[in-house]
N, C-alpha and C positions, 0 to 999 in steps of 0.2 A: 246177718243183718249188722248183727253188733260190732263185726269186725270195721264195718263200715264206715256205722259211725263212728265209730273209737280214730279210725283213719282221718275223719273230717276234722275231727276235735284237736288231733295233735297237729294236724295241718293249720287251722285255726290257731292255735296256741303259737303252734313255731310264725305264722305269718305274723301276728302282733307283735314279736320281738324281733325281727327277721333285721330292721334297722340295725339296733345292738350287736345282731348278731353276727351280719354281714362287715359290721367296724370291726369288730373283734378279726375276723378272720381279715381283712385288709389290712389291718395292722401284723399281724403275722406274717402274712405275702410279704409285703415290704422289708419284716427284719430277717428273711429267709427265702429271696425269691426265686431261688434254684429248687424249692421243695413243690415236685410238682403234684400232689394231691393237694396241697393247700391251693394251689390254683386252679384243680379242677371241684373242688370243692366251693372257692368264691367264682365262679363260672357259672358251675352251679346254680347256687343262689341267687346270683341276679337273673338267670332264666325264671327260676321258681318265681321270684317278685315282680318280674316284668309279666309273662304270665295273669299271675292274680291280679296285677292293676289292669288289663285286659278285661277279666272276667268282672273284678268289680273295680270300677273308675275311682277317686276318690270324689269325682261333684258329680 
């Protein structure tokens, strides 16, 4: 049970800073567009943010 709460806390923390993290990753992808791992990370972050917005819309 604690691990579920800890995981949720980490998710909340990450999402509170997600725009900043995503901007850093996008910048890194622009500098190195052939880095497949960075591109996958960027796509995963964008999917996570979209899913979060569906669960908890801003308005």
